[in-house]
VEXVOTOR-940253 format. One record per atom (N, C-alpha, C): z negated, x negated, y negated; atom name. Coordinates in steps of 0.02 Angstrom, whole numbers, plus 32768, in hexadecimal, padded with zeros to 4 digits. Each point is the difference from the previous one (the first is absolute). Example, Ala and Ser with C-alpha at 12.3 -4.5 7.8 and 13.67 -1.06 7.14 Angstrom:
VEXVOTOR-940253
<<7E7A 7D6C 811C> N> <<8000 802D 7FC5> CA> <<8000 7FD3 7FC4> C> <<8024 8012 7FCB> N> <<7FFD 7FD6 7FC5> CA> <<7FDB 8027 7FC9> C> 
end
This chain:
VEXVOTOR-940253
<<B52D 568C C578> N> <<8042 7FE2 7FFD> CA> <<8005 7FC7 8032> C> <<8037 7FFF 8026> N> <<800B 7FCD 8033> CA> <<8033 7FCD 7FE7> C> <<7FF6 7FC1 8017> N> <<8031 7FCC 7FF6> CA> <<8020 7FF1 8044> C> <<8044 7FFD 8000> N> <<8024 7FF0 803D> CA> <<8033 7FC9 7FF3> C> <<800E 7FD7 8034> N> <<8033 7FCD 7FFD> CA> <<8039 8012 802F> C> <<803D 7FF1 7FEC> N> <<803C 800E 8028> CA> <<8011 7FC3 802B> C> <<8005 800A 8042> N> <<800D 7FC8 802E> CA> <<8049 7FFA 8015> C> <<802B 8024 7FDD> N> <<8047 8001 8011> CA> <<8014 8040 8024> C> <<7FCE 8022 801E> N> <<800D 803F 8023> CA> <<7FD2 8038 7FEA> C> <<7FC0 7FF0 7FF9> N> <<7FCF 8034 7FEE> CA> <<7FD1 7FE7 7FCA> C> <<7FDF 802F 7FDF> N> <<7FCD 7FF0 7FCF> CA> <<7FBC 7FFE 8024> C> <<7FE1 7FC6 8003> N> <<7FC1 7FF7 8023> CA> <<7FC5 800B 7FD0> C> <<7FD0 8026 8017> N> <<7FC3 800B 7FD9> CA> <<7FDB 7FBE 7FF8> C> <<7FEC 7FF0 7FC2> N> <<7FDC 7FC2 7FF2> CA> <<7FB8 800F 7FEB> C> <<7FF7 802A 7FCE> N> <<7FBC 800D 7FE9> CA> <<7FFE 8040 7FD7> C> <<7FC4 801A 7FF7> N> <<7FF2 803A 7FD7> CA> <<7FE9 7FE8 7FBB> C> <<8021 8017 7FCC> N> <<7FF0 7FEA 7FBC> CA> <<7FD8 8034 7FD9> C> <<7FF3 8039 801D> N> <<7FE0 8036 7FD9> CA> <<7FB5 8004 8006> C> <<7FDF 7FCA 8016> N> <<7FB8 8004 800C> CA> <<7FD7 7FD3 7FD2> C> <<801F 7FE3 7FCC> N> <<7FDC 7FD3 7FD4> CA> <<7FDE 8025 7FC8> C> <<7FE6 7FD9 7FD0> N> <<7FE2 801D 7FC5> CA> <<8034 8028 7FDA> C> <<7FEB 8038 7FE5> N> <<802E 802A 7FDA> CA> <<8000 7FED 7FB6> C> <<8037 8015 7FDE> N> <<8006 7FFB 7FB7> CA> <<7FFB 7FB8 7FE7> C> <<801A 7FD1 8028> N> <<8006 7FBB 7FEB> CA> <<8039 7FE0 8028> C> <<801E 7FCB 7FE3> N> <<8037 7FDE 8022> CA> <<7FE4 7FD3 8036> C> <<801C 8005 803D> N> <<7FEC 7FD7 8039> CA> <<803A 7FD2 8013> C> <<7FF0 7FC5 8018> N> <<8032 7FCE 8010> CA> <<800A 7FFA 804B> C> <<803F 7FFF 8017> N> <<8010 7FF5 8046> CA> <<802D 7FC3 8007> C> <<7FF0 7FD3 802E> N> <<802A 7FC5 800E> CA> <<7FFE 7FF2 804A> C> <<8039 7FEE 801C> N> <<8005 7FF2 8048> CA> <<8034 7FC9 800B> C> <<7FEF 7FCD 8028> N> <<8030 7FCE 8016> CA> <<8016 8012 8046> C> <<803F 8011 8009> N> <<801B 8015 8041> CA> <<8017 7FC3 8026> C> <<7FE4 7FF5 803C> N> <<8016 7FC9 802B> CA> <<801F 801A 8041> C> <<8002 8041 8009> N> <<801C 801E 803C> CA> <<804D 8002 7FF9> C> <<8023 7FDC 802C> N> <<8048 7FF8 7FF9> CA> <<8027 8041 800A> C> <<7FE1 8035 8019> N> <<8026 803F 8007> CA> <<8015 801C 7FBD> C> <<7FE1 7FE7 7FCA> N> <<8012 8018 7FBD> CA> <<802E 7FD0 7FDC> C> <<8016 7FCB 8021> N> <<802F 7FD1 7FE1> CA> <<8047 801A 800C> C> <<8014 8032 7FD9> N> <<803E 8024 8009> CA> <<802A 7FFE 7FC0> C> <<8041 800A 8008> N> <<802D 8003 7FC5> CA> <<7FF7 8040 7FD9> C> <<7FDF 8032 801E> N> <<7FF7 8041 7FDE> CA> <<7FB7 8014 7FFD> C> <<7FD4 7FCF 7FF8> N> <<7FB8 800F 7FFB> CA> <<7FF2 802D 7FC4> C> <<7FD0 802F 8009> N> <<7FEA 802D 7FCA> CA> <<7FB6 800F 8009> C> <<7FE3 801A 7FCB> N> <<7FBE 801E 8006> CA> <<8004 8049 7FED> C> <<7FD1 8027 8019> N> <<7FFF 8048 7FF1> CA> <<7FB9 8015 7FEE> C> <<7FF9 8024 7FC9> N> <<7FC2 8022 7FEF> CA> <<8008 8049 8014> C> <<7FD2 8018 8028> N> <<8003 8044 8019> CA> <<7FC2 8026 7FE6> C> <<800A 802B 7FCF> N> <<7FC9 8024 7FE0> CA> <<8003 804A 8011> C> <<7FC5 801F 8005> N> <<7FFD 8047 8011> CA> <<7FC9 8023 7FD9> C> <<8002 7FFE 7FBC> N> <<7FCF 8028 7FDA> CA> <<800C 804A 800C> C> <<7FCC 8025 800F> N> <<8009 8046 8014> CA> <<7FD8 8030 7FD5> C> <<7FEA 7FE9 7FC5> N> <<7FDA 802C 7FD5> CA> <<800D 7FEC 7FB7> C> <<7FF9 802F 7FD3> N> <<8008 7FF2 7FB9> CA> <<7FCE 7FCB 7FE9> C> <<8017 7FD0 7FDA> N> <<7FD4 7FCC 7FE7> CA> <<7FFD 7FC2 802C> C> <<8021 8001 803A> N> <<8002 7FC5 802B> CA> <<803E 7FD7 7FED> C> <<7FF4 7FC1 7FEE> N> <<8036 7FD5 7FE7> CA> <<7FF8 7FBA 801B> C> <<8037 7FDC 8001> N> <<7FFF 7FB9 8011> CA> <<8037 7FDE 7FD8> C> <<7FF4 7FC2 7FEA> N> <<8030 7FD9 7FDA> CA> <<8008 7FBC 8021> C> <<803D 7FE5 8000> N> <<800F 7FBD 8019> CA> <<8025 7FDA 7FC9> C> <<7FEF 7FC1 7FF6> N> <<801F 7FD9 7FCA> CA> <<8003 7FB6 8014> C> <<802D 7FDB 7FDF> N> <<8005 7FB7 8008> CA> <<8007 7FEB 8048> C> <<8031 801D 8023> N> <<800D 7FF1 8046> CA> <<802B 7FC2 8006> C> <<7FEA 7FCF 8027> N> <<8027 7FC3 800C> CA> <<8005 7FF2 804B> C> <<803D 7FEE 8015> N> <<800B 7FE8 8044> CA> <<801E 7FBA 7FF8> C> <<7FDD 7FCD 8018> N> <<8013 7FBB 7FF6> CA> <<800C 7FDF 8044> C> <<803A 7FE1 8008> N> <<800E 7FD9 803C> CA> <<7FE6 7FB9 7FF6> C> <<7FD7 7FE9 802F> N> <<7FE1 7FBD 7FFB> CA> <<8024 7FD1 8031> C> <<8019 7FCA 7FE7> N> <<801F 7FCD 802B> CA> <<7FC8 7FD6 801E> C> <<8005 7FF5 8041> N> <<7FCC 7FDA 8023> CA> <<801E 7FC5 8025> C> <<7FD5 7FD2 8014> N> <<8012 7FC8 802B> CA> <<7FCF 7FFF 803B> C> <<8014 7FDE 8035> N> <<7FD6 7FF9 803B> CA> <<7FF8 7FB8 8014> C> <<7FC4 7FED 8015> N> <<7FF3 7FBD 801A> CA> <<7FDD 8007 8044> C> <<8017 7FD9 8030> N> <<7FDD 7FFB 8040> CA> <<7FC8 7FCD 7FF8> C> <<7FC3 8017 8001> N> <<7FC6 7FD6 7FF5> CA> <<7FE6 7FDF 8040> C> <<8012 801E 8038> N> <<7FE3 7FEB 8040> CA> <<8034 800C 8036> C> <<800F 7FCD 8028> N> <<8032 8007 8035> CA> <<7FEC 7FD1 8039> C> <<7FEB 801C 8039> N> <<7FE7 7FD7 8036> CA> <<8016 801A 8044> C> <<8024 7FD5 8024> N> <<8013 800F 8045> CA> <<7FDA 7FD6 8032> C> <<7FCC 7FDB 7FE8> N> <<7FD1 7FDA 8029> CA> <<8022 7FC7 8026> C> <<8037 7FE7 7FE6> N> <<801D 7FC4 801E> CA> <<7FD6 7FC2 7FEF> C> <<7FDC 8002 7FC9> N> <<7FCC 7FCF 7FF0> CA> <<7FBE 8025 8000> C> <<7FD3 7FF0 802C> N> <<7FC7 802B 800D> CA> <<7FD0 8006 7FC5> C> <<7FF0 803B 7FEE> N> <<7FCD 8019 7FD2> CA> <<7FFF 7FDE 7FBB> C> <<8038 7FE4 7FEA> N> <<8003 7FE3 7FBC> CA> <<7FEE 8033 7FCA> C> <<8012 803E 800C> N> <<7FF4 8035 7FCF> CA> <<7FC3 802B 8011> C> <<7FD7 7FE9 802E> N> <<7FC6 8027 8018> CA> <<7FC1 7FD5 8007> C> <<8001 7FC3 7FE6> N> <<7FC9 7FD3 800E> CA> <<7FCB 7FFC 7FCA> C> <<8005 802B 7FCC> N> <<7FCB 8002 7FCD> CA> <<7FBF 801D 801D> C> <<8006 8028 8034> N> <<7FC6 801D 8023> CA> <<8006 7FF0 804A> C> <<7FCB 7FE9 801F> N> <<8002 7FEC 8046> CA> <<800C 803D 802C> C> <<8022 7FF4 8039> N> <<8012 8036 802D> CA> <<8003 7FE5 8047> C> <<7FF6 802D 8032> N> <<8007 7FED 8046> CA> <<8045 8011 801C> C> <<802B 8020 7FD7> N> <<8043 800E 8019> CA> <<8023 7FBE 8011> C> <<8034 8003 8029> N> <<8021 7FC4 8017> CA> <<804C 8006 7FFC> C> <<8022 7FC8 8004> N> <<8048 7FFE 8000> CA> <<801A 801C 8042> C> <<802C 8032 7FFB> N> <<801A 8020 803C> CA> <<8046 7FE7 8010> C> <<8008 7FE1 803A> N> <<8041 7FE9 8016> CA> <<801E 802D 8036> C> <<7FD7 8030 8019> N> <<8017 802A 8037> CA> <<8029 803C 7FE7> C> <<7FF6 8015 7FC1> N> <<8025 8036 7FE2> CA> <<8012 7FEE 7FB8> C> <<803B 8015 7FE9> N> <<8013 7FF4 7FBB> CA> <<8038 8030 7FEE> C> <<7FFD 8019 7FC3> N> <<8036 802D 7FE9> CA> <<803D 7FD8 7FEC> C> <<7FF5 7FC7 7FDF> N> <<8035 7FD2 7FEF> CA> <<7FE5 7FB9 8006> C> <<802B 7FCE 8000> N> <<7FE9 7FBC 8007> CA> <<7FE2 7FF4 8044> C> <<7FCC 7FD6 8001> N> <<7FE2 7FED 8040> CA> <<7FB6 8013 8006> C> <<7FE1 8017 7FC9> N> <<7FB8 800B 8000> CA> <<7FEE 803F 7FDA> C> <<7FC2 8016 800B> N> <<7FE2 8038 7FDD> CA> <<7FB6 7FF0 7FF7> C> <<7FDB 802D 7FDF> N> <<7FB7 7FFC 7FFF> CA> <<7FE5 802F 8037> C> <<7FD1 7FE8 8027> N> <<7FE9 8025 803B> CA> <<7FB4 8009 7FFE> C> <<7FEA 803A 8016> N> <<7FB9 800E 800C> CA> <<7FF7 801A 8047> C> <<7FCB 7FEA 8020> N> <<7FF1 8015 8044> CA> <<7FB4 7FFF 8009> C> <<7FE8 8017 8039> N> <<7FB8 7FFF 800D> CA> <<7FE5 7FB9 7FFC> C> <<7FCE 7FF6 7FD5> N> <<7FE5 7FBE 7FF4> CA> <<801E 7FDD 7FC4> C> <<8038 8019 7FE8> N> <<8023 7FE6 7FC4> CA> <<800E 803A 7FD1> C> <<7FCB 8023 7FED> N> <<8007 803D 7FD9> CA> <<7FDF 7FF8 7FBB> C> <<7FFD 8037 7FDB> N> <<7FE0 8000 7FBF> CA> <<8032 8008 7FC8> C> <<7FEE 7FE9 7FC4> N> <<8029 8008 7FC4> CA> <<8033 7FC8 7FFA> C> <<803B 8012 7FE9> N> <<8035 7FD1 7FF2> CA> <<8019 8010 7FBA> C> <<7FE9 7FD9 7FCE> N> <<800C 800F 7FB9> CA> <<8036 7FD4 7FE4> C> <<802F 801F 7FDD> N> <<8033 7FD9 7FDD> CA> <<7FE0 7FDB 7FC5> C> <<801E 7FC8 7FED> N> <<7FEB 7FDF 7FC3> CA> <<8011 802C 7FC4> C> <<7FDB 7FFC 7FC9> N> <<800C 802D 7FC7> CA> <<8042 7FF3 7FDE> C> <<801E 8036 7FE7> N> <<803B 7FFD 7FD6> CA> <<7FF3 8027 7FC0> C> <<8023 7FEE 7FCB> N> <<7FF4 801F 7FBE> CA> <<8030 803B 7FF8> C> <<7FE4 803D 8003> N> <<8028 803D 7FF6> CA> <<7FEA 8024 7FC0> C> <<7FE0 7FDC 7FD2> N> <<7FE4 801F 7FC4> CA> <<8035 801E 7FD2> C> <<803E 7FE8 8005> N> <<8035 801A 7FD6> CA> <<802B 8035 8023> C> <<7FEC 8014 803B> N> <<8029 802D 8029> CA> <<8002 8047 7FE4> C> <<8038 8022 800E> N> <<8002 8049 7FFB> CA> <<8004 801E 8046> C> <<8011 7FD7 8032> N> <<7FFC 8013 8046> CA> <<7FFF 7FC1 802B> C> <<7FE5 8007 803C> N> <<7FFD 7FC9 8031> CA> <<801C 801A 8042> C> <<802B 7FD9 801E> N> <<801B 8013 8042> CA> <<7FE1 7FD3 8036> C> <<7FE0 8020 8031> N> <<7FE4 7FDD 803A> CA> <<802E 800D 803B> C> <<8016 7FCA 8021> N> <<8030 8007 8038> CA> <<7FED 7FCE 8036> C> <<7FFC 8018 803E> N> <<7FF4 7FD3 8039> CA> <<8013 8022 8041> C> <<8002 7FD9 8035> N> <<800C 8019 8044> CA> <<7FC1 7FF2 802A> C> <<7FF1 802D 802F> N> <<7FC5 7FF7 802A> CA> <<800C 801C 8045> C> <<7FD9 7FE7 802F> N> <<8007 8013 8046> CA> <<7FBA 8005 801E> C> <<7FF2 8034 8027> N> <<7FBE 8008 801E> CA> <<8007 8008 804B> C> <<7FCB 7FEC 8024> N> <<7FFF 8005 8049> CA> <<7FBA 8013 8016> C> <<7FF9 803E 801A> N> <<7FC2 8019 801C> CA> <<7FC8 8009 7FCD> C> <<8010 8008 7FC0> N> <<7FCD 8009 7FCD> CA> <<7FEE 8049 7FF8> C> <<7FC1 800C 7FEC> N> <<7FEB 8042 7FEA> CA> <<8017 800B 7FB7> C> <<7FFB 803E 7FE9> N> <<801B 8012 7FBF> CA> <<7FE4 7FD5 7FC8> C> <<7FBF 7FF3 8000> N> <<7FE0 7FDB 7FC9> CA> <<7FFA 7FB5 800D> C> <<8020 7FE6 8034> N> <<7FF9 7FB9 8010> CA> <<8029 7FD3 7FD3> C> <<802F 801D 7FD9> N> <<8026 7FD8 7FD0> CA> <<8007 802B 7FC1> C> <<7FE4 7FE6 7FC9> N> <<7FFF 8026 7FC2> CA> <<801C 7FD6 7FC6> C> <<801E 8023 7FD0> N> <<801B 7FE0 7FC4> CA> <<7FD6 8013 7FC4> C> <<7FEE 7FCE 7FD7> N> <<7FD9 800B 7FC3> CA> <<8025 7FE0 7FC5> C> <<7FF5 801C 7FC4> N> <<8017 7FE2 7FC1> CA> <<7FC3 7FEE 7FD7> C> <<8004 7FC8 7FDC> N> <<7FC9 7FE9 7FD6> CA> <<800B 8018 7FB8> C> <<7FCD 8022 7FE3> N> <<8006 801D 7FBD> CA> <<7FDF 7FD5 7FCA> C> <<7FEF 7FC2 8011> N> <<7FDD 7FD5 7FD1> CA> <<7FB6 7FFC 800D> C> <<7FE5 8032 8022> N> <<7FB8 8001 8011> CA> <<7FF4 800E 804A> C> <<8028 802C 801D> N> <<7FF5 8016 8045> CA> <<8042 8003 8025> C> <<7FFC 7FFA 8043> N> <<8039 800C 802C> CA> <<8000 804A 8013> C> <<8035 8023 7FED> N> <<8005 8048 800D> CA> <<802A 800D 803E> C> <<7FE6 8028 802E> N> <<8025 8011 803D> CA> <<803D 802A 7FED> C> <<803A 7FEA 8019> N> <<803E 8024 7FF2> CA> <<8018 8028 803C> C> <<8002 7FDF 803B> N> <<8018 8024 803B> CA> <<7FEA 7FDC 8040> C> <<7FFF 8025 8038> N> <<7FF7 7FE4 8042> CA> <<8045 7FF1 801D> C> <<8007 7FC4 801D> N> <<8040 7FEB 801C> CA> <<8000 7FFD 804C> C> <<7FC7 800B 801F> N> <<7FFA 7FF4 8048> CA> <<8014 803B 802C> C> <<8030 8027 7FEA> N> <<8015 803B 8026> CA> <<8042 7FF3 8024> C> <<8013 8030 802C> N> <<8041 7FFB 8023> CA> <<8039 8004 7FCD> C> <<803C 7FE8 8011> N> <<8012 7FE4 8042> CA> <<7FEB 7FB7 8007> C> <<7FF0 7FED 803D> N> <<7FEC 7FBB 800F> CA> <<803C 7FD6 8015> C> <<7FF5 7FBF 7FFF> N> <<802F 7FCF 801C> CA> <<8046 8005 7FE2> C> <<8002 800E 7FBF> N> <<803F 7FFF 7FDB> CA> <<7FF0 7FEE 7FB8> C> <<802E 7FDF 7FDE> N> <<7FF5 7FEE 7FBA> CA> <<800A 803D 7FD4> C> <<7FD0 800D 7FD5> N> <<8001 803A 7FD3> CA> <<7FFE 7FE7 7FB8> C> <<8020 8026 7FD4> N> <<8009 7FEC 7FBB> CA> <<7FD0 8027 7FD3> C> <<7FDE 7FDC 7FD3> N> <<7FD6 8020 7FCD> CA> <<801B 7FF0 7FBC> C> <<8008 8033 7FD6> N> <<8016 7FF7 7FBB> CA> <<7FDB 8033 7FD4> C> <<7FE5 7FE7 7FC8> N> <<7FDA 802C 7FD4> CA> <<8009 7FE8 7FB8> C> <<8010 8030 7FD3> N> <<8005 7FF1 7FB9> CA> <<7FBE 8016 7FDF> C> <<7FDC 7FD1 7FE3> N> <<7FC1 800E 7FDE> CA> <<800D 800E 7FB6> C> <<7FEA 8039 7FE8> N> <<8005 8010 7FB8> CA> <<7FBC 800A 7FE1> C> <<7FCB 7FF9 8027> N> <<7FBC 8008 7FE8> CA> <<7FEB 7FC1 7FDB> C> <<7FF1 8007 7FBF> N> <<7FF4 7FC5 7FD6> CA> <<7FBF 7FDB 8011> C> <<7FD5 801D 802A> N> <<7FC4 7FDB 8014> CA> <<8010 7FC1 8028> C> <<803E 7FFB 8019> N> <<8015 7FC6 8026> CA> <<802A 7FCF 7FD6> C> <<8008 800E 7FC0> N> <<8024 7FD2 7FD4> CA> <<7FCE 7FCD 7FE5> C> <<7FF1 7FCE 8027> N> <<7FCC 7FCF 7FF2> CA> <<801B 7FB9 8005> C> <<7FDC 7FD1 7FE2> N> <<8014 7FBA 8004> CA> <<7FF1 7FE2 8044> C> <<7FD8 8023 8029> N> <<7FEB 7FE5 8041> CA> <<800B 8034 8038> C> <<8039 8023 7FFD> N> <<800F 8032 8033> CA> <<800B 7FDE 8044> C> <<7FE8 8022 8035> N> <<8008 7FE7 8044> CA> <<8008 803B 8030> C> <<8019 7FF1 803B> N> <<7FFE 8030 8037> CA> <<7FD6 7FE3 8037> C> <<7FE4 802D 8029> N> <<7FD6 7FEB 8039> CA> <<8015 8026 803E> C> <<8009 7FDB 8036> N> <<8004 801E 8042> CA> <<7FBD 7FF5 8022> C> <<7FE2 8035 8018> N> <<7FBF 7FFC 8022> CA> <<8008 8018 8048> C> <<7FED 7FD6 802F> N> <<800B 8011 8047> CA> <<7FBE 7FFF 8026> C> <<7FFE 8029 8035> N> <<7FC4 8003 802B> CA> <<8013 800C 8049> C> <<802E 7FD9 801C> N> <<800D 8007 8048> CA> <<7FC2 7FEA 8027> C> <<7FE9 802A 802F> N> <<7FC0 7FF2 8021> CA> <<8007 7FFA 804C> C> <<803D 7FF5 8018> N> <<8009 7FFA 8048> CA> <<803B 7FD1 800D> C> <<8000 7FE0 8038> N> <<8037 7FD4 8014> CA> <<8041 8029 8003> C> <<8036 7FE3 7FE6> N> <<8040 8023 8001> CA> <<800E 8029 7FC2> C> <<7FD1 8003 7FD1> N> <<800B 8023 7FC0> CA> <<8018 7FCD 7FCD> C> <<803B 800C 7FE3> N> <<801F 7FD0 7FD2> CA> <<8024 8024 7FC8> C> <<800A 7FDB 7FCA> N> <<802B 8018 7FCA> CA> <<8020 7FC3 7FDF> C> <<803C 800B 7FE4> N> <<8025 7FCB 7FDF> CA> <<801A 801B 7FBD> C> <<8001 7FD5 7FCD> N> <<801B 800F 7FBE> CA> <<8036 7FCC 7FF0> C> <<8037 8016 7FE1> N> <<8035 7FD1 7FEF> CA> <<8025 8018 7FC2> C> <<8021 7FD0 7FDF> N> <<802E 800E 7FC8> CA> <<7FDE 802A 7FCA> C> <<7FCA 7FE6 7FE4> N> <<7FDA 8023 7FCD> CA> <<801B 7FED 7FBB> C> <<8010 8032 7FD7> N> <<8015 7FF4 7FBB> CA> <<7FD9 802D 7FD1> C> <<7FF1 7FE6 7FC4> N> <<7FE3 8026 7FC9> CA> <<802D 7FF5 7FC4> C> <<801E 8037 7FE8> N> <<8030 7FFC 7FC9> CA> <<7FE5 802A 7FC5> C> <<8002 7FE3 7FC5> N> <<7FE8 8021 7FC3> CA> <<803B 8015 7FD5> C> <<7FFF 803E 7FE9> N> <<802F 8018 7FCD> CA> <<7FDB 8004 7FBE> C> <<8020 7FE6 7FCB> N> <<7FDF 7FFC 7FBF> CA> <<8033 8009 7FC9> C> <<7FE7 800A 7FC3> N> <<802B 8007 7FC5> CA> <<8004 7FBB 7FDF> C> <<803B 7FE1 7FFE> N> <<8004 7FBC 7FE4> CA> <<7FF9 8000 7FB4> C> 
end
């Protein structure tokens, strides 16, 4: 038996329910944070296909609950005041006045001023989702010369490489985190750079971390 959610146009496959223990009641629960299902005509569908005598399935006590949420911006930095939100851990990154997405400054890394640039911790322990948003610009970097990590409370996990084309233009990064391993009292993000030649640079600007939670 399949479970599907209606996104306003089609029923999307979510999971297979027919592979659990037999002859006992099993519990299914899911918190939906994907906005494609936030519709005026949302539905769920059970799709069953028993094809032999004695094959049966039962469903009971179905609930669909709308949860009201609130959002708080926990972190907002355009680097107009240098590294106030990044000084819990030492770094060789520097204030960039040559490029900026907004305001007059950005955070810059270049050959000789590279390494990790860690945000100060924020408390996301009550989150149901976290939004990471920032702008970045690269110049002459290799693919792995600028990387983004998230802190899970114990380790920094590699999320993506940022050092790819296009160069010499401001690019936007936005990611909604729904993985609960990042819902910690000391969540952080890390930019890790390794420019190894003169003329290799990267800039970060307008970094925000926003938490959505159930009040």
